[in-house]
C-alpha positions as CSV (number, residue, x, y, z in Angstrom):
1,M,0.1,-0.1,-0.1
2,R,3.0,2.3,1.0
3,S,4.6,1.8,-2.4
4,I,1.2,2.5,-4.1
5,I,1.0,5.8,-2.5
6,I,4.6,6.8,-3.2
7,C,4.0,5.9,-6.8
8,L,0.9,8.1,-7.0
9,V,2.7,11.0,-5.2
10,V,5.7,10.6,-7.9
11,L,3.2,10.5,-10.7
12,T,1.2,13.5,-9.5
13,L,4.6,15.4,-9.1
14,V,5.7,14.6,-12.4
15,S,2.3,15.6,-13.9
16,C,2.4,18.7,-11.9
17,K,5.9,19.4,-13.1
18,D,5.1,18.6,-16.8
19,K,2.0,21.0,-16.6
20,T,3.9,23.6,-14.9
21,K,6.6,23.3,-17.6
22,S,4.0,23.5,-20.5
23,N,2.4,26.5,-18.9
24,G,5.6,28.1,-18.2
25,L,6.7,28.1,-21.9
26,D,6.9,31.2,-23.7
27,A,3.7,31.6,-26.0
28,E,5.5,31.3,-29.1
29,S,6.0,27.4,-28.3
30,K,2.0,27.0,-28.4
31,V,1.7,28.8,-31.8
32,K,2.1,27.5,-35.4
33,N,4.6,30.1,-36.3
34,I,6.8,32.8,-34.8
35,L,8.7,35.6,-36.5
36,K,11.8,34.4,-38.1
37,N,15.1,36.5,-37.4
38,G,16.3,38.7,-40.0
39,M,15.6,42.0,-41.9
40,Y,12.2,42.6,-43.3
41,R,10.6,44.9,-45.8
42,A,7.1,46.2,-44.8
43,V,4.7,48.1,-46.8
44,L,1.3,50.0,-45.8
45,E,-1.2,50.5,-48.4
46,V,-2.0,54.1,-48.6
47,K,-4.1,56.2,-51.1
48,D,-4.0,56.1,-55.0
49,G,-2.5,52.5,-54.7
50,E,0.7,53.9,-53.3
51,L,2.8,51.8,-51.0
52,L,4.6,53.2,-48.0
53,P,7.7,51.0,-47.2
54,F,9.7,50.7,-44.1
55,N,12.2,48.1,-42.7
56,F,12.5,46.3,-39.4
57,E,14.8,43.7,-38.0
58,V,13.8,40.7,-35.9
59,E,16.5,39.8,-33.5
60,S,14.5,37.3,-31.5
61,A,10.8,36.2,-31.3
62,R,10.2,38.9,-28.7
63,F,12.2,41.7,-29.9
64,L,12.7,43.8,-33.1
65,K,13.9,47.2,-34.4
66,V,12.2,49.8,-36.7
67,F,14.4,51.8,-38.9
68,N,13.8,55.5,-40.0
69,A,17.1,57.1,-41.3
70,E,19.1,57.5,-38.0
71,E,16.3,56.6,-35.8
72,V,16.2,53.0,-34.3
73,I,12.9,52.1,-32.6
74,N,13.3,49.2,-30.0
75,V,10.3,47.1,-29.9
76,D,9.9,44.5,-27.2
77,E,5.9,44.0,-27.0
78,I,5.2,41.4,-29.4
79,E,2.5,38.8,-28.6
80,Y,1.5,35.6,-30.5
81,R,-2.1,34.6,-31.0
82,N,-2.6,31.2,-32.8
83,D,-1.3,31.9,-36.3
84,S,-1.0,35.5,-35.7
85,V,1.4,38.2,-34.2
86,V,0.6,41.4,-32.7
87,I,3.4,44.0,-32.6
88,K,3.0,47.0,-30.4
89,L,5.3,49.9,-30.8
90,P,6.7,51.8,-27.7
91,V,4.5,54.5,-26.3
92,F,2.0,54.9,-28.8
93,E,-1.4,53.3,-29.2
94,G,-1.0,51.9,-32.8
95,Y,-0.2,48.3,-33.4
96,I,0.2,45.7,-36.2
97,K,-1.8,42.6,-36.2
98,A,-0.7,40.1,-38.9
99,K,-0.9,36.4,-39.8
100,L,2.5,34.6,-40.2
101,E,2.8,32.8,-43.5
102,G,6.1,31.5,-43.8
103,D,8.4,34.4,-44.6
104,M,5.5,36.8,-45.0
105,L,3.2,38.8,-42.8
106,K,-0.3,39.9,-43.8
107,G,-2.6,42.0,-41.7
108,N,-3.1,45.4,-40.6
109,F,-1.8,48.6,-38.8
110,I,-4.6,49.7,-36.5
111,I,-5.4,52.5,-34.3
112,E,-8.6,51.8,-32.5
113,S,-9.3,55.0,-31.0
114,L,-9.4,56.6,-34.3
115,E,-11.1,53.8,-36.0
116,R,-8.1,53.6,-38.5
117,S,-6.9,50.3,-40.2
118,V,-4.3,50.3,-42.9
119,T,-3.4,47.1,-44.9
120,F,0.0,45.8,-44.0
121,S,2.5,43.1,-45.2
122,A,6.0,42.5,-44.9
123,K,8.5,40.1,-46.2
124,L,11.7,38.4,-44.8
125,G,15.1,39.0,-46.5
126,A,14.0,42.2,-48.7
127,E,16.2,44.8,-47.2
128,K,15.8,47.7,-49.7
129,R,13.1,50.3,-48.4
130,F,12.2,51.5,-51.9
131,E,12.4,49.6,-55.2
132,V,14.4,51.7,-57.7
133,S,14.2,51.6,-61.4
134,E,16.5,54.4,-62.5
135,K,19.7,55.9,-61.5
136,P,19.3,59.3,-59.8
137,L,18.9,62.2,-62.3
138,E,18.8,64.8,-59.5
139,N,20.4,65.7,-56.1
140,V,18.0,67.1,-53.5
141,S,20.6,68.0,-50.8
142,G,19.8,71.4,-49.3
143,V,17.1,73.6,-48.0
144,W,13.8,73.7,-49.7
145,E,11.0,76.6,-49.2
146,T,7.9,74.5,-49.1
147,V,4.1,75.0,-49.3
148,F,1.7,72.3,-48.5
149,S,-1.9,72.3,-49.8
150,P,-0.9,75.4,-52.0
151,G,-3.8,77.7,-53.0
152,K,-6.1,76.2,-50.5
153,G,-6.6,79.2,-48.2
154,D,-6.6,78.4,-44.5
155,D,-5.5,74.7,-45.2
156,S,-2.3,76.0,-46.9
157,Y,1.0,75.9,-44.7
158,I,4.6,76.6,-45.1
159,A,7.5,74.2,-44.3
160,K,11.2,74.0,-44.6
161,G,12.6,70.9,-46.4
162,I,16.1,69.9,-45.1
163,F,17.8,66.9,-47.0
164,K,20.9,65.2,-47.6
165,Q,21.5,62.8,-50.6
166,D,24.2,60.2,-50.7
167,R,24.2,58.8,-54.1
168,G,20.7,57.6,-54.5
169,V,19.8,57.5,-50.7
170,V,17.9,60.6,-49.3
171,T,17.5,61.5,-45.7
172,G,16.0,64.4,-43.9
173,T,12.7,66.0,-42.8
174,F,10.2,68.8,-43.3
175,R,10.0,71.5,-40.6
176,T,6.8,73.4,-40.1
177,T,6.0,76.3,-37.8
178,T,4.6,73.8,-35.3
179,G,7.0,70.9,-35.6
180,D,8.6,68.5,-38.0
181,Y,7.9,65.1,-39.8
182,R,10.5,63.3,-37.9
183,F,13.1,61.0,-39.7
184,L,12.4,60.4,-43.3
185,E,14.2,58.0,-45.4
186,G,14.0,57.3,-49.1
187,V,15.6,57.4,-52.5
188,M,16.2,59.3,-55.7
189,D,14.5,57.1,-58.5
190,G,15.3,59.0,-61.7
191,D,13.8,62.4,-61.2
192,E,11.3,61.1,-58.4
193,M,12.0,61.8,-54.8
194,K,10.5,59.1,-52.4
195,L,10.6,59.3,-48.7
196,S,9.0,57.4,-45.9
197,A,8.5,57.1,-42.1
198,F,6.7,54.9,-39.8
199,D,6.8,55.1,-36.0
200,G,3.5,53.4,-34.7
201,S,1.7,56.6,-34.5
202,H,2.2,58.2,-38.0
203,A,2.8,56.6,-41.4
204,F,4.2,59.3,-43.8
205,L,5.0,58.9,-47.5
206,F,6.2,61.7,-49.7
207,I,6.4,61.4,-53.4
208,A,7.9,64.4,-55.7
209,T,9.1,65.1,-59.1
210,V,12.4,66.9,-58.9
211,T,14.3,69.5,-61.0
212,D,17.3,71.1,-59.9
213,S,15.4,73.9,-58.3
214,T,11.9,72.6,-57.7
215,L,9.9,69.9,-56.1
216,E,6.2,69.1,-56.8
217,G,4.5,66.2,-55.1
218,V,2.1,64.5,-52.7
219,F,2.2,63.7,-49.1
220,Y,0.2,60.7,-47.6
221,S,-0.6,60.1,-44.1
222,G,-1.7,56.5,-43.7
223,N,-4.7,55.9,-45.8
224,H,-6.8,58.8,-44.5
225,W,-5.2,61.9,-45.7
226,K,-3.3,63.2,-48.7
227,E,-2.2,66.7,-49.8
228,S,-0.1,68.3,-52.4
229,F,3.1,70.2,-51.9
230,I,5.4,72.4,-53.9
231,A,8.9,73.7,-53.0
232,K,11.9,75.6,-54.3
233,R,15.6,75.8,-53.6
234,N,16.3,78.4,-50.9
235,E,19.3,78.0,-48.8
236,T,18.7,80.9,-46.7
237,Y,14.9,80.3,-46.0
238,E,13.8,80.4,-42.3
239,L,10.4,79.8,-40.6
240,E,8.6,82.2,-38.5
241,E,10.0,82.1,-34.9
242,A,8.1,79.6,-32.8
243,D,8.1,81.9,-29.8
244,N,5.6,84.3,-31.5
245,L,2.8,82.3,-32.6
246,T,1.0,81.5,-29.3
247,F,0.3,84.3,-26.7
248,L,-1.8,85.3,-24.0
249,K,-4.8,87.3,-24.6
250,E,-5.0,91.1,-23.6
251,G,-5.5,91.4,-19.9
252,Y,-3.8,88.2,-18.9
253,D,-0.3,87.9,-17.6
254,S,-0.5,84.1,-16.1
255,I,-2.5,81.0,-16.6
256,D,-4.4,78.7,-14.3
257,F,-5.9,75.2,-14.6
258,T,-7.2,72.3,-12.5
259,F,-7.0,68.7,-14.0
260,P,-6.8,65.3,-12.7
261,N,-3.9,63.0,-12.5
262,A,-4.2,59.2,-12.7
263,S,-5.1,58.7,-9.0
264,G,-8.1,61.2,-9.5
265,E,-6.4,63.9,-7.5
266,A,-7.1,67.4,-9.0
267,I,-3.8,69.2,-9.7
268,S,-3.6,73.0,-10.1
269,L,-0.9,75.6,-10.8
270,S,-1.4,77.1,-7.5
271,D,-0.5,74.0,-5.7
272,D,2.4,74.2,-3.2
273,R,4.5,72.1,-5.5
274,F,4.6,74.9,-8.1
275,K,4.9,78.0,-5.7
276,D,8.1,80.0,-6.1
277,K,9.5,78.0,-8.8
278,V,10.0,78.1,-12.5
279,V,7.4,76.0,-14.3
280,I,7.2,74.6,-17.7
281,V,3.6,73.7,-18.6
282,Q,3.6,71.2,-21.7
283,I,0.6,71.1,-23.7
284,M,0.7,67.5,-25.4
285,G,-0.7,64.3,-26.1
286,S,0.6,60.6,-25.6
287,W,-0.4,60.0,-29.4
288,C,1.9,62.8,-30.8
289,P,5.5,61.9,-32.0
290,N,6.8,65.6,-31.6
291,C,5.6,65.4,-28.1
292,L,7.5,62.1,-27.6
293,D,10.5,63.8,-28.7
294,E,10.0,66.7,-26.4
295,S,9.0,64.6,-23.5
296,K,12.3,62.6,-23.8
297,Y,14.1,65.6,-23.5
298,Y,12.2,67.2,-20.6
299,A,12.2,64.0,-18.7
300,E,16.1,63.8,-18.8
301,F,16.4,67.6,-18.0
302,Y,14.0,67.5,-15.2
303,K,15.8,64.4,-13.4
304,N,19.1,66.5,-13.8
305,N,17.7,69.7,-12.5
306,K,14.7,68.9,-10.2
307,N,16.4,70.2,-7.1
308,E,17.2,73.6,-8.7
309,G,13.8,75.1,-8.2
310,I,12.1,74.1,-11.6
311,E,9.0,72.0,-12.1
312,F,7.3,70.5,-15.3
313,V,3.6,69.6,-15.6
314,G,2.1,68.0,-18.8
315,L,-1.5,68.7,-19.8
316,A,-2.6,65.7,-22.0
317,F,-5.2,66.1,-24.7
318,E,-6.0,62.5,-25.6
319,Y,-8.2,61.2,-28.4
320,A,-9.0,58.0,-26.6
321,K,-12.6,57.4,-26.2
322,T,-12.4,56.8,-22.3
323,K,-10.9,58.3,-19.3
324,E,-9.4,55.0,-18.5
325,F,-8.0,54.3,-21.9
326,A,-6.7,57.9,-21.8
327,F,-4.8,57.5,-18.6
328,N,-3.6,53.9,-19.7
329,N,-1.9,55.8,-22.7
330,I,-0.6,58.6,-20.5
331,D,0.8,55.9,-17.8
332,R,2.6,54.1,-20.8
333,L,4.3,57.1,-22.0
334,I,5.4,58.0,-18.3
335,D,6.6,54.4,-17.7
336,R,8.4,54.1,-21.0
337,L,10.3,57.4,-20.7
338,G,10.7,57.4,-17.1
339,I,9.0,60.7,-16.6
340,D,9.2,61.9,-12.9
341,Y,7.0,65.1,-13.5
342,P,3.1,64.9,-13.5
343,I,0.9,64.5,-16.6
344,L,-2.7,65.5,-16.2
345,L,-5.6,64.6,-18.2
346,A,-6.9,67.9,-19.7
347,Q,-9.2,66.3,-22.3
348,Y,-10.2,62.9,-23.7
349,G,-12.4,61.8,-26.7
350,S,-10.8,64.4,-29.0
351,S,-7.5,66.1,-29.5
352,D,-9.3,69.0,-31.4
353,K,-7.2,72.1,-30.8
354,K,-10.3,74.5,-30.5
355,K,-11.8,72.3,-27.8
356,A,-8.2,72.4,-26.2
357,Q,-8.2,76.1,-26.3
358,E,-11.5,76.2,-24.5
359,K,-9.8,74.6,-21.5
360,L,-7.1,77.3,-21.6
361,P,-9.2,80.4,-22.4
362,M,-6.4,82.9,-21.6
363,L,-4.5,81.6,-24.8
364,N,-5.2,83.2,-28.3
365,H,-5.3,79.5,-29.6
366,V,-3.5,76.2,-29.1
367,L,-1.9,75.9,-32.5
368,S,0.1,73.0,-32.1
369,Y,0.9,69.8,-30.1
370,P,3.3,70.3,-28.2
371,T,3.3,74.0,-26.9
372,S,5.3,74.8,-23.8
373,I,4.4,77.7,-21.5
374,Y,7.4,79.1,-19.5
375,I,6.3,80.6,-16.1
376,D,8.7,82.6,-13.6
377,K,8.9,82.2,-9.9
378,K,6.2,85.0,-9.5
379,G,3.7,83.0,-11.6
380,K,3.9,85.1,-14.7
381,V,4.1,83.7,-18.2
382,R,7.3,84.8,-19.8
383,K,7.2,82.9,-23.1
384,I,5.1,80.3,-25.0
385,H,6.9,78.1,-27.5
386,T,4.9,76.5,-30.3
387,G,5.8,73.0,-31.5
388,F,9.0,71.1,-31.2
389,N,12.0,70.6,-33.4
390,G,13.3,67.1,-32.8
391,P,16.3,65.2,-33.3
392,A,15.5,64.9,-37.0
393,T,16.1,68.6,-37.4
394,G,19.7,68.2,-36.6
395,E,21.1,71.8,-35.9
396,K,17.8,73.2,-35.0
397,Y,17.2,70.6,-32.2
398,V,20.7,71.5,-30.8
399,E,19.7,75.2,-31.1
400,F,16.6,74.7,-29.3
401,K,18.2,72.9,-26.4
402,D,20.8,75.7,-26.0
403,E,18.0,78.3,-26.1
404,F,15.9,76.4,-23.7
405,E,18.4,75.8,-21.2
406,G,19.7,79.3,-21.4
407,F,16.3,80.8,-20.8
408,V,15.4,78.6,-17.9
409,A,18.7,79.5,-16.4
410,Q,17.8,83.2,-16.6
411,L,14.4,82.5,-14.9
412,L,16.0,80.5,-12.1
413,A,18.7,83.3,-11.5
414,E,15.9,85.9,-11.1
């Protein structure tokens, strides 16, 4: 009898061990396929039958890198579901859901809150971003004075194209008065320039016919937007200063607000935390790539200077449809970037700038996400900076950091 009991115990332990081992295996062992290591060429189907390409490299079943010129995005949120894979890029809500078919992936890039879905596919072993049929006939290196949606009244806006071309490879960006289109990468195919970027929030494609002194083309954002643009060479071209675009209405010299944090606590600019300190108020959204670039810089600056008498506070305007989902996105941004300053939920369900301005009625408008408001130790607004020139703008990014740190040092010294 004792021998029978021992055998049963042993069998039970072995059975439990096997079951534990089975349950403890990574999910990829339970599915038909997993991502194979190597470089992939992915394409998104935008308007007019055009394809927006980008590259990513799978280093393991749980980790890959997305490439846009000098930008490398590390992706470690990869989930397997039966014969499909879900790839969620850092910070942003958008994700790729695709079926694994050998060396191919077929599916969609999805942003649920905006009810957007773009057809996606990718192939292992294809390393070229754009297919090229001709040698480059033009060189776009230099500065381009650009107009998007020309001739369309209030919908028209100006930009500064900044490009470098090495043989047939083109990198650079378009700067606008409110930000930039981040890291663009592409080619010259004969007399046609093709540039793209994908970061998990935005999918950009620019196609233009080039002469020595002109560009004429179309800009696609996902499969929901397109507009024309024209440009001419102008090495001395500069945009309007970003400190003059947003300002306080007459009769105001300060701002005030009360918005909740994730714990439901109402935070106001009049709280003790902000008294007698220099305060940077960041108008932003967790969905916004330029806000991401700015938040990375602000998070690092705050960590290094939080004991110097400076505070930051973010006001998030989220298009997520529920408060819970909006705070989830904000918390994800905070966790990913290691942000130590509070980010409050100013609005959810829409990122409409007119509605945002209603929450801050002392401003003439909210023209751009992000916008930063500089407040001195006496609580007076000293400067409002519209937009953000991120790392893709090169020298302009360095210039912004120098100006920011110099002005903050001036306010702290007062």
